[in-house]
N, C-alpha and C positions, 0 to 999 in steps of 0.2 A: 760354415757355409761362406763367410767374408772371404776366406783364403781362396775358395774356387773361383769365385765371383770376381774376384779382382785380378785372375789371371788375363794376359792376352790371349788373342786368337791364336798367336804362334806359340805361345806357352801351352795354351790346352791342347793344341793340335799334338805337341809333342809328348805331352804327358798322356794323351789316349793312346796314342801309337806305341808308348813304352809300356801300356798297362798299368801306369802309377795311380791312376783314377779311370773309372769306367765312365762311359756317356750316360748311364743311367744316373750315377752320383752327380756329377756336372750337372745334367738336366735339372734333376730335383734341386740343386742349389740355386739354379736360376728361376724356376717355376717358384720358389718361394720368394726370391728376391723380388720377381713381377707382382706377387699378391701383395707384399710388404709395401709397395712403392705405389698403390693406386692413386694416392694422394695427387702424384705428378700427372696423372692422366695421360699417360704416355701411350697406353695401349687401347685400341676399341675393342679388339676381341683376343682372349686369352685362349691358349689351347694346350692345357697343361696334359689332358690325358692323350691327346695325339702326340705330343712331344715324348710322352714316356713311352710309347709304342714305338715311336720313330728312335727312340735311345736304345730301347732292347733289341731292334734290329740291327743297329749299329753294332752293339756289342757281340752280337752273335756273326756278324760279318768279321769283324776284328780277330776273333777268336779262329777264325778261319785264315786269317791271313788275307783277305779280301777288302781291306779298308780303301776308301776312296780319299779324295784331295781334301775333303772337309769331315771324314767321317766320325760321326758322332758329336759335332760341335753345335751347340744351342744358337740359333740365330733368331732375330726380328723381322720381319718383313713389312715394309710401308704399305697399307691399305689401299694402295693404287695398283697394287699387281695382283691379277687374278689368282685365286688359290681354289683349286678344284673342290666343292665340296665344303668349303669355309669362307663363309660371309665376307664380301669386298664390298666397301661402302664409298670408297674415294672421300670419306669426310663428309658425305653429302645424305640428305634426308630423302632425296629422291633414289638412292641406292640403299637406304636402310636395311632393306630386307633382300638384298641380292645376293644369292648363293651360285658362283659360276660352275658351269658344267665342264671347264676345261681350265687348263695351268698355264699361266704366262711362261712363256720361254726361260727367262732368267731364273725364276724360281725353281723350274724343272730341272735348269742346270744344277742348281744348287742342292736339290734333293738327289739328284743322279751323283753328285759328289760327295753324297752321304750326310748332308747338314740335317740338323733337327729345327723344327720350326716351335718356336715359344707363342707366337701369336702374331696379330696385325697390329701394326703402330698408327696411332692419332697422326692425323695432317690437315692442312689447310685444305677447305672443299675445293676439290677437282684440282688441288697443286695450286690454287690460286690465293697466294698470301706470302709474307715474308716474317710472320711472326707466330704462325700456328694457334690464331684467334678466329679463324673463320670457320674453323671444324663444326657442323652440326652437332658433335658429341662435346663440346666445351672446349676451352684453350688447354694446351698442354703447358706445363710450368718447367721451367728450367731448374736443373738440379743446383745449380749455383745461385749464392745470395750475395749481396753487395755488403761489404764490412760496414757501410753508414746506413743502411738501411734492411728493414725486413720485409719490403716489399716482394711480391713475386714477380719473378722476371719471365719474358719470352724466352724460348729455345731458339728463336728464328723459325724459318718456314721456308718451303712448305713442308720438309721433312722433319718437322720439329719433334715428332713422336720417335722417330728413329734415333734423332740425336740425344734426346733426352734419355732414351733407353740405353745407350751406349755410354755417354756421360755418367749415368747413375748406376753403371755396373749391372744391368739387368739383363744383359745379353753379351755375348763374346764380339758382336757386331750385327749391323743392319744394313738393309738395302734402303737406298732413296731414290729420288729421281730428280733431275736438274733442268729445268726449263728456261731459268734467268737466273740461278743461282741457290736453287732450292737444295742443294747438298752442300756447298762451299759454305754459304752464310750461316746455316745453322750449325754447322760444324764448328765454324770460328767463333759463335757466340756461345756454344757449350762447351768448349775444350777439348775437341776431339777433331780426327784427321776425316776430310770429305775429299773423295776424288770424282771428278765429273769427267767421263770417258770422251773421246773423240765421237762426235754424231756418227752413229752406225756401226759402233764398236759392239755395243749390246744391243740385242733384238727388243723391238717396242711390241711385239706381240704378247696381247694379254696384259698389257700395261693400260690403265684407262686413259684415254688420250686428253691432252689439254692443247698443246699445240704442237702438232705432228713434226714441223720441221726444225723444233726445237727440243722436245722432250729427250732425254737419255738417261737410263739408270746406271747407278754407280754405288761402290759402297762407302760404308760411314763406319769408322773404326777407331780404336784406341789409338794406334800406331801405323806409321808409314809400311812397315813390314807386313801388318794386318790388311791393309788396304791391297798391297802386291799380292797377298794370298787369295784375297777374297775376288779381285779383279780377274785374276785367271780363271777361277770357276765359273763368274757371271758372264764373261765374254764368248761370243760364238757366231758363227753367220747362221743365218735362219731363212730358209727359202719362204716362209710364211711372212717375212717382212721385206717389202722390196727395197727398204732404205739399209738393211742390213749390209755390211760390207765383207768380202770373203777376203779377208787379210789374215795371216797367222797370228795365233795368240800365243806371246813368248811366254816364258817362265820369268814373270815381272821380279820375283822374289831374289832370282839368281846373281842378279846384277846391281842388287839395290847398294852394298856398300863400297861400289866402284870409285866413289868419290867425285869431286866436281872440277879437279884440276885440270886447267885447259879449257873449261866450258865457258862459253860468251854468255853473260846474263845481263839482258837490256833492261833498263829501268825506263819505264815510259814517262815522259814528263807530264803528260795530260792527267796521268792519275793522282797529281797532286790538287786537291779541290779545296775551293774556299770554306771554312767553318769547319773542317773535320778537327777533331780533338788532337792537340799536341803529341799525346800518346801515341797515336796512330802513325804520324810521320817519324817520331822517335823510334817506333818499333821497326819501321821500313826502313831508316838509316842502319839500325843495328843489324838487321837481315843482309844489308850490302855488306857491311862489314864482317859479318859471319862468313859469307860467300868467298868474299875476297881473301880471307883469311886462310880460305881452304883450298886456294889455287885458282879460283874463278876469276875470269877477266869480266870487268863490269865495264857495260857500253850502255851510253845514252842514246834512247831512241825516242821516235814520235810516231803517234797512233793519231793523226789529227782530225779525224772524224769521230773520235771517242765521245765529243760532247753531244752526238747526235744519236748515241746508242740508246739511252733511255726512251726518248721518243719513238724510236724506231721499233724497239721491243714493244712498247705499248700500242703499238698499232698492229704489228704483225701477230702477237701473240694473242690478242683478244680477236682479232678477224679469225684466226685458225680455231680458237675457242667457241666462236658463234658457230661454226660449221660443224666441229665435231660434237658439241652438246645438244645439236638439233634432234638426234636420235632419241633424246629423253623426252617422250611425248606421253607417258603414261598409257601406252597401247602396247607395247611389246614387253617389257620388263621394267622393274623398278615400281616406284611408287605410282598409284594411280588415285585421283581424287574422286570422291563419292559425292553424290547428288548432283551430277551434271545434267544439263539439259540436251546438249548436241557434242558433236566432234570438237568442234572448235572451243567449246566451254571446259571439255575434256583436257584439251592441250594447255588452256591458258591456266586452269585452276591447277593442274598437276604440276606445271613448270613452276608456277608462282608459290605452290605450297612446298615443292622439292626442293628449290635452289634457294640459297642464302643470298643476302644483299651484296656482297662481293662477287658471287657469279653473275647475279643478275647485272650488275653495272659492267662487268666485262664483255657479257653478251651483247647488251646495248650498244657498246662503245664498237665492237666487232661488227655488228649489223649495220652500224651507221657507216664505218669507213667502208664497207663492202657495197654499199648501196649507190644505186645509178646516181651519178653527178658527183659523188665523192670519191669513188674507186680509183679514178687517176689522181686526184688531188692528194689523197693521203695513201691508200693502200701501195700503188705502182711507185711513188716517191718513196716510201718505206723501203721497199725492196731494192730500188737503186742505191739506197743510203746502205742498204745491208751489204751489197756488191763492195760499197768503197770501204767499210769497216772492215771486211775480210781481207781485202786487199792492203789495207794499212798493215795486218799482221805479216802478210806475205812479204811486204817490204821490210818490215823490222827484221823478220828471220834470215834477210841477207846477210843481216850485221851480226846477229846473234842467234843462239840456240834455244834458250828459254827465257821468260820476262819473270820479274820479280814486282811484286805489288800487294798492297794491302788486300785482305780479304772481305772487309766491312768498313763502312766509314764510322762505326762506333761499336761499343760494346753492348751485349744485352740491355734492352731496356724494360721498364715496368708494364705489366699486363695493363691495357687500356690507354696508355701512353700516348700511341700515335693512331688509334683506330679511328678518331674523329677527322683525321686529315689524310685521305687516301695518298695525296702526292707525298708527303713526309714518308709514309709508310713505302712507297715506290721507290725512293731515294735510297733506300738500305740497299738495293741491288746495282748501284752504280758502279761498283767495281767488278762486278761478275757477269752482266747481260752482254757484254761485248764478245766473251768468249763464245757463248750460246749463238750469238747471230754468226760468228764464224765458224762454228762448228768445231770449235779446238778443245783439247784436253785440258784441263787445269786442277791443282789439288790445293786444298786449304789444309794448312799445319799449325797447330797451336804452338805460339811462340812468346808468350808474355802475358801478364797481367796487369791490369789498370791499378791506380793505387787504390781503388776500392775492391781488390782483388778479384775482379772479373776477368775471362779470358780473353785474349786477341788473338787474331791469326794473321799469317801471311800466305799470300797466293803464288804459285808458280804455275806459269801459262806456257804450254808447250806447243810444238808443229803437230799436225794431223796425225794420228796414229802412233806418236811417239811417247806412249805413256810412261815407257821405260826411263826415258830421261827426265820426264817430270818427276816419276818416282824418287829417281836417284837424288835429283836436287831437293826434292821435299825431305828426304832421308838426311841430307847434309844439313838442312835448317833445323829439322829435328833433333840431331846431335848437337848441334851448336847451342839450342835454346835450352836442352835438358828441360822441358816442362813435363814436371812430375807432379803438378798440383792437383788436387781432387776437392769435389765438391764436399761439403759437409752433409751427412744425410740426414738433411732436417725432416724430411717426408715421414720418418719412421716415427717421430713424435707428433705428427698431425693427427 
């Protein structure tokens, strides 16, 4: 079993196509791994029977020579993607019994490509969190442990379940969503690759909404090549999503090894922050040296409005969340409170019982900044700042092709370490939120370990709809870093 579950997505694809291994064999190996890793709490819903049925169907298509791009490959799906006939919770009590009658466009694209679903991964409630501790179903634990402590660590959030599943070899790859860094931050903390595509590259139809102008689906994988393969299958234009953009989806894998010779790589000075561990700056400097040694041109750039990105994000995102989450009222679907007196009591009790503290906090912030008297002072001002942040990137790209920056300000931290201080938790997204505000693509690539043996990642940020260059630069970092460390599978003895 261990040999099959250690395969990358690309290796498994090639093995299945060559009929060296069947999809059924591969799927059984992974369903066994998922079951054995329950102490990680990476999955909300496991679907082993469905996975086996899909695998058998894949083997039948392969026998006929009809295999798709991902034929027979077992994946995990973040529980924010609606899956027809399979419970979709968004990590929340209010949706704990919701079974969608329809499929999200992204997951449907994967099934159309022949992929196999292992189950739905745990996540921060409604994708609101940076540690996967706000889930109604309990925290996810990082497969990695510090050399100096046995404390259980967070995998990052909100796509922490997907990150843990990929890092722990419980699936070949997984889907995630990124609103303010929720693919890249957990990828960096869990030692895997996470790609946040350009806003509009992947359809948002059937993805439970957090902040509609920021949310974007993307792949979480073990290698950059795997991210390129999965990205091609996930992306598409969709008439059901008005923000979906009709641009060609290239074969991202084809140009992956073209190298970075002549590529101009910008180093944003504003990403050097006070209080960051020296290991973060040292790794960043090493990343610069790696790209320069491969022929890239290093250019200093400035993103002057970066310092406003976090406060801007934490006005815009809660405002949109307040509007999006108004639909969860206990009437149409989801959890309904019992013993209520009237309709107002139903609304209040259903929402109070259904939403966790972090979601309630963000709804209240969002409602406040949208309220009469504060809309101009906060929300309108934040939107103006968002435009300036996006303009900074436009100006920087006149001098460079991609940007190189750290992915996170720190390695994985202990469960419970930051839950009492929301501001400290929000600061985990300091390097990632500007990208979402500008709608740009970015990838986090594992690039080194701390002295305690915890993974750290570097981030490549690119121009809109230029995921190909982002992936190519990410591949260059991957080759130079030669990151092949793996977590010890402590959960098997738990």
